[in-house]
MOPAC internal coordinates of N, CA, C and O (Angstrom, degrees):
PM7 1SCF
backbone

  N    0.0000 0     0.00 0     0.00 0    0    0    0
  C    1.4927 1     0.00 0     0.00 0    1    0    0
  C    1.5281 1   109.93 1     0.00 0    2    1    0
  O    1.2310 1   120.95 1   -44.05 1    3    2    1
  N    1.2809 1   115.79 1   135.95 1    3    2    1
  C    1.4649 1   120.93 1  -179.67 1    5    3    2
  C    1.5265 1   112.51 1   -79.06 1    6    5    3
  O    1.2310 1   122.28 1   -42.87 1    7    6    5
  N    1.2907 1   113.24 1   137.13 1    7    6    5
  C    1.4701 1   116.52 1   172.02 1    9    7    6
  C    1.5537 1   105.67 1   -83.64 1   10    9    7
  O    1.2310 1   120.91 1   -33.57 1   11   10    9
  N    1.3295 1   115.86 1   146.43 1   11   10    9
  C    1.4380 1   117.42 1  -173.76 1   13   11   10
  C    1.5086 1   115.10 1   -59.71 1   14   13   11
  O    1.2310 1   120.15 1   140.75 1   15   14   13
  N    1.3039 1   117.33 1   -39.25 1   15   14   13
  C    1.4837 1   120.72 1  -174.91 1   17   15   14
  C    1.5827 1   111.31 1   -98.77 1   18   17   15
  O    1.2310 1   119.00 1  -168.98 1   19   18   17
  N    1.2553 1   119.52 1    11.02 1   19   18   17
  C    1.4499 1   123.25 1  -177.97 1   21   19   18
  C    1.5692 1   107.47 1   -87.57 1   22   21   19
  O    1.2310 1   119.10 1   -92.48 1   23   22   21
  N    1.3102 1   119.33 1    87.52 1   23   22   21
  C    1.4729 1   123.86 1  -173.43 1   25   23   22
  C    1.5825 1   110.04 1   -76.69 1   26   25   23
  O    1.2310 1   120.25 1   143.67 1   27   26   25
  N    1.2825 1   117.12 1   -36.33 1   27   26   25
  C    1.4857 1   117.47 1   178.74 1   29   27   26
  C    1.4884 1   111.83 1   -59.64 1   30   29   27
  O    1.2310 1   122.69 1   132.00 1   31   30   29
  N    1.2759 1   112.46 1   -48.00 1   31   30   29
  C    1.5310 1   119.15 1  -177.80 1   33   31   30
  C    1.5523 1   109.43 1   -64.37 1   34   33   31
  O    1.2310 1   119.55 1   138.89 1   35   34   33
  N    1.3078 1   118.46 1   -41.11 1   35   34   33
  C    1.4106 1   123.42 1   179.38 1   37   35   34
  C    1.5192 1   110.29 1   -64.41 1   38   37   35
  O    1.2310 1   120.75 1   136.79 1   39   38   37
  N    1.3508 1   116.18 1   -43.21 1   39   38   37
  C    1.5234 1   122.41 1  -179.30 1   41   39   38
  C    1.5934 1   106.99 1   -63.63 1   42   41   39
  O    1.2310 1   121.02 1   138.08 1   43   42   41
  N    1.3252 1   115.65 1   -41.92 1   43   42   41
  C    1.5053 1   117.88 1   179.35 1   45   43   42
  C    1.5653 1   110.06 1   -64.68 1   46   45   43
  O    1.2310 1   119.77 1   138.07 1   47   46   45
  N    1.2844 1   118.05 1   -41.93 1   47   46   45
  C    1.4820 1   120.90 1  -177.65 1   49   47   46
  C    1.5056 1   108.56 1   -68.80 1   50   49   47
  O    1.2310 1   119.41 1   138.68 1   51   50   49
  N    1.2982 1   118.72 1   -41.32 1   51   50   49
  C    1.4812 1   123.57 1  -176.98 1   53   51   50
  C    1.5690 1   106.71 1   -65.62 1   54   53   51
  O    1.2310 1   119.15 1   132.83 1   55   54   53
  N    1.3688 1   119.23 1   -47.17 1   55   54   53
  C    1.4223 1   123.39 1  -179.23 1   57   55   54
  C    1.5247 1   111.24 1   -60.74 1   58   57   55
  O    1.2310 1   121.08 1   137.42 1   59   58   57
  N    1.3431 1   115.54 1   -42.58 1   59   58   57
  C    1.5141 1   120.15 1  -178.04 1   61   59   58
  C    1.5603 1   108.92 1   -64.78 1   62   61   59
  O    1.2310 1   120.48 1   139.29 1   63   62   61
  N    1.3608 1   116.68 1   -40.71 1   63   62   61
  C    1.4361 1   116.92 1   177.62 1   65   63   62
  C    1.4871 1   114.52 1   -65.31 1   66   65   63
  O    1.2310 1   118.87 1   140.44 1   67   66   65
  N    1.3137 1   119.76 1   -39.56 1   67   66   65
  C    1.4255 1   125.77 1   176.49 1   69   67   66
  C    1.5219 1   113.47 1   -63.48 1   70   69   67
  O    1.2310 1   121.89 1   137.51 1   71   70   69
  N    1.3578 1   113.99 1   -42.49 1   71   70   69
  C    1.4358 1   116.69 1   179.55 1   73   71   70
  C    1.6003 1   110.31 1   -70.05 1   74   73   71
  O    1.2310 1   120.97 1   143.62 1   75   74   73
  N    1.2766 1   115.75 1   -36.38 1   75   74   73
  C    1.4731 1   115.96 1   175.67 1   77   75   74
  C    1.5006 1   111.32 1   -68.32 1   78   77   75
  O    1.2310 1   119.64 1   147.68 1   79   78   77
  N    1.3332 1   118.29 1   -32.32 1   79   78   77
  C    1.4777 1   117.79 1   177.32 1   81   79   78
  C    1.5240 1   110.52 1   -66.92 1   82   81   79
  O    1.2310 1   119.62 1   144.60 1   83   82   81
  N    1.3029 1   118.33 1   -35.40 1   83   82   81
  C    1.4669 1   122.85 1   177.86 1   85   83   82
  C    1.4733 1   114.88 1   -67.80 1   86   85   83
  O    1.2310 1   121.89 1   149.26 1   87   86   85
  N    1.3381 1   113.99 1   -30.74 1   87   86   85
  C    1.5285 1   118.76 1  -174.31 1   89   87   86
  C    1.5559 1   111.71 1   -89.02 1   90   89   87
  O    1.2310 1   121.72 1   135.03 1   91   90   89
  N    1.2757 1   114.31 1   -44.97 1   91   90   89
  C    1.4807 1   117.60 1  -175.79 1   93   91   90
  C    1.5186 1   110.11 1   -99.14 1   94   93   91
  O    1.2310 1   120.90 1   -68.66 1   95   94   93
  N    1.3165 1   115.89 1   111.34 1   95   94   93
  C    1.4785 1   121.32 1  -173.02 1   97   95   94
  C    1.5266 1   111.38 1   -72.18 1   98   97   95
  O    1.2310 1   119.66 1   144.19 1   99   98   97
  N    1.3295 1   118.26 1   -35.81 1   99   98   97
  C    1.4593 1   118.10 1  -174.20 1  101   99   98
  C    1.4776 1   112.33 1   -75.09 1  102  101   99
  O    1.2310 1   118.14 1   153.49 1  103  102  101
  N    1.3069 1   121.15 1   -26.51 1  103  102  101
  C    1.4483 1   123.64 1  -179.05 1  105  103  102
  C    1.5951 1   112.10 1  -109.52 1  106  105  103
  O    1.2310 1   122.04 1  -170.03 1  107  106  105
  N    1.2878 1   113.71 1     9.97 1  107  106  105
  C    1.5252 1   115.82 1  -178.01 1  109  107  106
  C    1.5115 1   115.75 1   -61.21 1  110  109  107
  O    1.2310 1   120.16 1   143.64 1  111  110  109
  N    1.3407 1   117.29 1   -36.36 1  111  110  109
  C    1.5006 1   120.65 1   179.44 1  113  111  110
  C    1.5471 1   106.51 1   -66.08 1  114  113  111
  O    1.2310 1   119.58 1   139.57 1  115  114  113
  N    1.2449 1   118.40 1   -40.43 1  115  114  113
  C    1.4627 1   121.52 1  -174.84 1  117  115  114
  C    1.5759 1   110.15 1   -70.40 1  118  117  115
  O    1.2310 1   119.47 1   137.52 1  119  118  117
  N    1.3000 1   118.62 1   -42.48 1  119  118  117
  C    1.4065 1   123.63 1   176.32 1  121  119  118
  C    1.5681 1   109.96 1   -60.60 1  122  121  119
  O    1.2310 1   121.11 1   133.29 1  123  122  121
  N    1.2976 1   115.48 1   -46.71 1  123  122  121
  C    1.4913 1   120.21 1  -178.16 1  125  123  122
  C    1.5196 1   109.70 1   -63.30 1  126  125  123
  O    1.2310 1   120.46 1   140.08 1  127  126  125
  N    1.3550 1   116.73 1   -39.92 1  127  126  125
  C    1.4239 1   120.96 1   179.18 1  129  127  126
  C    1.5240 1   111.67 1   -64.62 1  130  129  127
  O    1.2310 1   121.20 1   138.58 1  131  130  129
  N    1.3260 1   115.30 1   -41.42 1  131  130  129
  C    1.5362 1   118.83 1   177.34 1  133  131  130
  C    1.5335 1   109.48 1   -65.32 1  134  133  131
  O    1.2310 1   119.34 1   137.72 1  135  134  133
  N    1.2693 1   118.86 1   -42.28 1  135  134  133
  C    1.4468 1   121.36 1   179.01 1  137  135  134
  C    1.5496 1   112.15 1   -62.43 1  138  137  135
  O    1.2310 1   120.36 1   139.28 1  139  138  137
  N    1.2911 1   116.92 1   -40.72 1  139  138  137
  C    1.4354 1   122.91 1   176.00 1  141  139  138
  C    1.5633 1   113.07 1   -64.08 1  142  141  139
  O    1.2310 1   122.46 1   137.43 1  143  142  141
  N    1.3585 1   112.90 1   -42.57 1  143  142  141
  C    1.4765 1   116.16 1   177.06 1  145  143  142
  C    1.4986 1   112.68 1   -67.50 1  146  145  143
  O    1.2310 1   119.89 1   147.23 1  147  146  145
  N    1.3118 1   117.82 1   -32.77 1  147  146  145
  C    1.4488 1   125.07 1   177.28 1  149  147  146
  C    1.5247 1   107.63 1   -60.50 1  150  149  147
  O    1.2310 1   120.63 1   131.63 1  151  150  149
  N    1.3326 1   116.40 1   -48.37 1  151  150  149
  C    1.4779 1   121.67 1  -176.77 1  153  151  150
  C    1.5862 1   109.08 1   -64.17 1  154  153  151
  O    1.2310 1   121.96 1   137.23 1  155  154  153
  N    1.3349 1   113.85 1   -42.77 1  155  154  153
  C    1.4701 1   114.96 1   179.25 1  157  155  154
  C    1.4863 1   114.03 1   -68.94 1  158  157  155
  O    1.2310 1   119.28 1   144.65 1  159  158  157
  N    1.2977 1   118.98 1   -35.35 1  159  158  157
  C    1.4334 1   123.04 1  -175.91 1  161  159  158
  C    1.5969 1   111.93 1   -71.57 1  162  161  159
  O    1.2310 1   122.47 1   139.57 1  163  162  161
  N    1.3500 1   112.88 1   -40.43 1  163  162  161
  C    1.4370 1   118.71 1  -178.67 1  165  163  162
  C    1.5365 1   114.42 1   -86.32 1  166  165  163
  O    1.2310 1   120.14 1   166.55 1  167  166  165
  N    1.3690 1   117.33 1   -13.45 1  167  166  165
  C    1.4398 1   124.69 1   178.92 1  169  167  166
  C    1.5259 1   109.66 1    55.13 1  170  169  167
  O    1.2310 1   121.48 1  -126.89 1  171  170  169
  N    1.3417 1   114.77 1    53.11 1  171  170  169
  C    1.4749 1   121.23 1   178.77 1  173  171  170
  C    1.4828 1   106.51 1  -108.16 1  174  173  171
  O    1.2310 1   121.38 1   -38.63 1  175  174  173
  N    1.3631 1   114.97 1   141.37 1  175  174  173
  C    1.4507 1   119.47 1   176.78 1  177  175  174
  C    1.5500 1   110.51 1   -85.88 1  178  177  175
  O    1.2310 1   121.77 1   -43.83 1  179  178  177
  N    1.2757 1   114.23 1   136.17 1  179  178  177
  C    1.4647 1   118.82 1   179.44 1  181  179  178
  C    1.5930 1   111.45 1   -93.29 1  182  181  179
  O    1.2310 1   121.52 1   -14.60 1  183  182  181
  N    1.2998 1   114.69 1   165.40 1  183  182  181
  C    1.4222 1   120.09 1   177.78 1  185  183  182
  C    1.6074 1   106.82 1   -69.57 1  186  185  183
  O    1.2310 1   121.60 1   -12.22 1  187  186  185
  N    1.2833 1   114.55 1   167.78 1  187  186  185
  C    1.4997 1   120.09 1  -177.30 1  189  187  186
  C    1.5100 1   111.48 1   -62.82 1  190  189  187
  O    1.2310 1   119.79 1   142.85 1  191  190  189
  N    1.3496 1   118.01 1   -37.15 1  191  190  189
  C    1.4620 1   118.67 1  -178.97 1  193  191  190
  C    1.5030 1   113.02 1   -78.07 1  194  193  191
  O    1.2310 1   120.88 1   153.29 1  195  194  193
  N    1.3417 1   115.93 1   -26.71 1  195  194  193
  C    1.4560 1   119.05 1  -176.74 1  197  195  194
  C    1.5962 1   110.99 1   -80.98 1  198  197  195
  O    1.2310 1   120.88 1   162.17 1  199  198  197
  N    1.2444 1   115.93 1   -17.83 1  199  198  197
  C    1.5302 1   120.15 1   179.99 1  201  199  198
  C    1.5084 1   110.28 1   -60.86 1  202  201  199
  O    1.2310 1   120.79 1   143.50 1  203  202  201
  N    1.2939 1   116.09 1   -36.50 1  203  202  201
  C    1.4621 1   122.04 1  -171.19 1  205  203  202
  C    1.5195 1   113.82 1   -95.35 1  206  205  203
  O    1.2310 1   119.63 1  -167.66 1  207  206  205
  N    1.3454 1   118.30 1    12.34 1  207  206  205
  C    1.4561 1   120.75 1  -178.95 1  209  207  206
  C    1.5276 1   108.98 1   -82.64 1  210  209  207
  O    1.2310 1   119.01 1   154.58 1  211  210  209
  N    1.3066 1   119.50 1   -25.42 1  211  210  209
  C    1.4398 1   120.76 1  -172.52 1  213  211  210
  C    1.5847 1   109.32 1  -128.75 1  214  213  211
  O    1.2310 1   121.27 1   -49.79 1  215  214  213
  N    1.3367 1   115.17 1   130.21 1  215  214  213
  C    1.4327 1   119.63 1  -178.76 1  217  215  214
  C    1.5130 1   109.22 1   -69.21 1  218  217  215
  O    1.2310 1   118.36 1   -45.01 1  219  218  217
  N    1.3116 1   120.72 1   134.99 1  219  218  217
  C    1.4462 1   123.80 1  -175.06 1  221  219  218
  C    1.5283 1   112.88 1   -77.60 1  222  221  219
  O    1.2310 1   120.62 1   157.70 1  223  222  221
  N    1.3407 1   116.42 1   -22.30 1  223  222  221
  C    1.4500 1   115.52 1  -178.00 1  225  223  222
  C    1.4898 1   113.25 1   -94.68 1  226  225  223
  O    1.2310 1   118.30 1   141.57 1  227  226  225
  N    1.3414 1   120.84 1   -38.43 1  227  226  225
  C    1.4350 1   122.92 1  -177.33 1  229  227  226
  C    1.5022 1   113.92 1  -106.58 1  230  229  227
  O    1.2310 1   119.74 1   173.30 1  231  230  229
  N    1.4404 1   118.10 1    -6.70 1  231  230  229
  C    1.4713 1   125.61 1   175.98 1  233  231  230
  C    1.5458 1   109.79 1    60.37 1  234  233  231
  O    1.2310 1   118.81 1  -140.31 1  235  234  233
  N    1.2587 1   119.88 1    39.69 1  235  234  233
  C    1.4657 1   122.34 1   176.90 1  237  235  234
  C    1.5543 1   107.64 1  -109.51 1  238  237  235
  O    1.2310 1   122.05 1   -26.31 1  239  238  237
  N    1.3148 1   113.68 1   153.69 1  239  238  237
  C    1.4633 1   120.61 1   176.75 1  241  239  238
  C    1.5366 1   110.40 1   -71.78 1  242  241  239
  O    1.2310 1   120.20 1   -55.09 1  243  242  241
  N    1.3821 1   117.21 1   124.91 1  243  242  241
  C    1.4326 1   122.28 1  -176.87 1  245  243  242
  C    1.5594 1   109.90 1   -91.76 1  246  245  243
  O    1.2310 1   120.43 1   -59.95 1  247  246  245
  N    1.2903 1   116.78 1   120.05 1  247  246  245
  C    1.4350 1   121.58 1   177.65 1  249  247  246
  C    1.5461 1   107.99 1  -119.24 1  250  249  247
  O    1.2310 1   118.74 1   -70.47 1  251  250  249
  N    1.3007 1   120.01 1   109.53 1  251  250  249
  C    1.3793 1   123.20 1  -177.39 1  253  251  250
  C    1.5313 1   114.74 1   -54.60 1  254  253  251
  O    1.2310 1   118.91 1   -51.59 1  255  254  253
  N    1.3333 1   119.69 1   128.41 1  255  254  253
  C    1.4671 1   123.66 1  -176.00 1  257  255  254
  C    1.4378 1   114.84 1    93.77 1  258  257  255
  O    1.2310 1   119.97 1   159.21 1  259  258  257
  N    1.3682 1   117.66 1   -20.79 1  259  258  257
  C    1.4859 1   120.00 1  -179.20 1  261  259  258
  C    1.5324 1   110.27 1  -106.42 1  262  261  259
  O    1.2310 1   120.49 1   119.34 1  263  262  261
  N    1.3178 1   116.66 1   -60.66 1  263  262  261
  C    1.4448 1   120.33 1   179.43 1  265  263  262
  C    1.5874 1   112.32 1  -124.26 1  266  265  263
  O    1.2310 1   121.22 1  -167.06 1  267  266  265
  N    1.3395 1   115.27 1    12.94 1  267  266  265
  C    1.5050 1   119.99 1  -175.84 1  269  267  266
  C    1.5473 1   107.35 1  -142.94 1  270  269  267
  O    1.2310 1   119.42 1   -45.22 1  271  270  269
  N    1.2774 1   118.70 1   134.78 1  271  270  269
  C    1.3976 1   124.44 1   173.29 1  273  271  270
  C    1.5392 1   110.84 1  -107.50 1  274  273  271
  O    1.2310 1   120.95 1   -52.33 1  275  274  273
  N    1.2819 1   115.79 1   127.67 1  275  274  273
  C    1.4919 1   122.89 1  -178.60 1  277  275  274
  C    1.5254 1   108.05 1  -115.00 1  278  277  275
  O    1.2310 1   121.52 1   -50.46 1  279  278  277
  N    1.3881 1   114.70 1   129.54 1  279  278  277
  C    1.3998 1   119.84 1  -178.01 1  281  279  278
  C    1.5614 1   109.41 1  -138.53 1  282  281  279
  O    1.2310 1   122.03 1   -31.14 1  283  282  281
  N    1.3479 1   113.72 1   148.86 1  283  282  281
  C    1.4224 1   123.21 1   173.80 1  285  283  282
  C    1.5094 1   109.31 1  -108.57 1  286  285  283
  O    1.2310 1   121.19 1   -61.34 1  287  286  285
  N    1.2951 1   115.33 1   118.66 1  287  286  285
  C    1.4966 1   122.57 1  -178.06 1  289  287  286
  C    1.4197 1   114.24 1  -153.02 1  290  289  287
  O    1.2310 1   122.17 1   -56.01 1  291  290  289
  N    1.3056 1   113.46 1   123.99 1  291  290  289
  C    1.4957 1   124.38 1   176.09 1  293  291  290
  C    1.5131 1   114.29 1    45.71 1  294  293  291
  O    1.2310 1   121.73 1  -130.37 1  295  294  293
  N    1.3143 1   114.30 1    49.63 1  295  294  293
  C    1.4673 1   119.27 1   173.25 1  297  295  294
  C    1.5366 1   112.36 1    84.27 1  298  297  295
  O    1.2310 1   118.12 1  -174.95 1  299  298  297
  N    1.3319 1   121.19 1     5.05 1  299  298  297
  C    1.3941 1   125.15 1   177.58 1  301  299  298
  C    1.5498 1   114.79 1  -122.63 1  302  301  299
  O    1.2310 1   121.33 1   -38.60 1  303  302  301
  N    1.2493 1   115.05 1   141.40 1  303  302  301
  C    1.4629 1   120.00 1   173.79 1  305  303  302
  C    1.5812 1   105.18 1  -103.23 1  306  305  303
  O    1.2310 1   120.89 1   -63.96 1  307  306  305
  N    1.3275 1   115.90 1   116.04 1  307  306  305
  C    1.4680 1   122.26 1  -175.90 1  309  307  306
  C    1.5445 1   111.63 1  -104.42 1  310  309  307
  O    1.2310 1   121.86 1   -48.49 1  311  310  309
  N    1.2716 1   114.04 1   131.51 1  311  310  309
  C    1.5003 1   120.69 1   171.48 1  313  311  310
  C    1.4788 1   107.85 1  -108.60 1  314  313  311
  O    1.2310 1   120.52 1   -57.55 1  315  314  313
  N    1.3213 1   116.62 1   122.45 1  315  314  313
  C    1.4722 1   120.26 1   177.57 1  317  315  314
  C    1.5394 1   108.97 1  -118.63 1  318  317  315
  O    1.2310 1   121.62 1   -59.71 1  319  318  317
  N    1.3105 1   114.51 1   120.29 1  319  318  317
  C    1.4824 1   120.55 1   177.45 1  321  319  318
  C    1.4845 1   107.93 1   -76.17 1  322  321  319
  O    1.2310 1   120.98 1   -54.21 1  323  322  321
  N    1.3261 1   115.73 1   125.79 1  323  322  321
  C    1.4736 1   121.30 1   177.98 1  325  323  322
  C    1.5510 1   114.97 1   -78.72 1  326  325  323
  O    1.2310 1   121.33 1   170.26 1  327  326  325
  N    1.2796 1   115.07 1    -9.74 1  327  326  325
  C    1.4950 1   120.20 1   179.95 1  329  327  326
  C    1.5307 1   109.94 1   -83.66 1  330  329  327
  O    1.2310 1   120.79 1   131.67 1  331  330  329
  N    1.3499 1   116.10 1   -48.33 1  331  330  329
  C    1.4843 1   119.69 1  -175.36 1  333  331  330
  C    1.5240 1   112.88 1  -115.21 1  334  333  331
  O    1.2310 1   119.90 1   167.22 1  335  334  333
  N    1.3052 1   117.79 1   -12.78 1  335  334  333
  C    1.4509 1   121.86 1  -177.47 1  337  335  334
  C    1.5001 1   118.11 1    81.76 1  338  337  335
  O    1.2310 1   120.70 1  -169.70 1  339  338  337
  N    1.3390 1   116.27 1    10.30 1  339  338  337
  C    1.4605 1   120.53 1   178.09 1  341  339  338
  C    1.5373 1   111.33 1   -70.53 1  342  341  339
  O    1.2310 1   122.05 1   -43.32 1  343  342  341
  N    1.3569 1   113.68 1   136.68 1  343  342  341
  C    1.4983 1   119.40 1  -176.64 1  345  343  342
  C    1.5719 1   106.23 1  -117.73 1  346  345  343
  O    1.2310 1   122.75 1   -46.06 1  347  346  345
  N    1.3377 1   112.34 1   133.94 1  347  346  345
  C    1.4325 1   119.83 1   173.42 1  349  347  346
  C    1.5187 1   109.33 1  -122.85 1  350  349  347
  O    1.2310 1   121.79 1   -44.50 1  351  350  349
  N    1.2870 1   114.17 1   135.50 1  351  350  349
  C    1.4809 1   118.96 1   179.76 1  353  351  350
  C    1.5288 1   113.15 1  -116.08 1  354  353  351
  O    1.2310 1   121.90 1   -42.12 1  355  354  353
  N    1.3186 1   113.96 1   137.88 1  355  354  353
  C    1.4665 1   121.08 1   175.45 1  357  355  354
  C    1.4943 1   110.69 1  -123.55 1  358  357  355
  O    1.2310 1   119.80 1   -52.69 1  359  358  357
  N    1.2917 1   117.98 1   127.31 1  359  358  357
  C    1.4478 1   118.95 1  -179.64 1  361  359  358
  C    1.5342 1   109.52 1   -80.47 1  362  361  359
  O    1.2310 1   119.90 1   -41.56 1  363  362  361
  N    1.3834 1   117.79 1   138.44 1  363  362  361
  C    1.4217 1   118.87 1  -179.85 1  365  363  362
  C    1.5398 1   105.38 1  -135.04 1  366  365  363
  O    1.2310 1   119.87 1   -17.72 1  367  366  365
  N    1.2835 1   117.86 1   162.28 1  367  366  365
  C    1.4553 1   122.50 1   179.47 1  369  367  366
  C    1.5505 1   107.89 1   -92.24 1  370  369  367
  O    1.2310 1   122.00 1   -58.26 1  371  370  369
  N    1.3248 1   113.77 1   121.74 1  371  370  369
  C    1.4713 1   122.03 1  -176.46 1  373  371  370
  C    1.5588 1   112.81 1   -64.08 1  374  373  371
  O    1.2310 1   120.91 1   154.32 1  375  374  373
  N    1.3402 1   115.86 1   -25.68 1  375  374  373
  C    1.4401 1   121.32 1  -174.33 1  377  375  374
  C    1.5304 1   111.68 1   -71.24 1  378  377  375
  O    1.2310 1   120.85 1   158.66 1  379  378  377
  N    1.3317 1   115.99 1   -21.34 1  379  378  377
  C    1.4983 1   118.79 1  -175.31 1  381  379  378
  C    1.5328 1   110.99 1   -79.11 1  382  381  379
  O    1.2310 1   120.10 1   180.00 1  383  382  381

């Protein structure tokens, strides 16, 4: 059982669920769903890169090129889930 303020343990559990979701194709949706529920239950903020690993509407693992489309357009980085059609936009600096 996770302690509410134990962030190292939470990070380890979240990372292990995401790596399992990437390796095992038949259970990947279930592992991604469990990882998302873990984040919501513990109310922990994820890193910038980890936020876009799981679709917020269908709770599936997003893999660019397979079930996720990533585009750069007008100063925004857009992630489109090809399962449910959900779009997430992130503003970025074009000068970088």
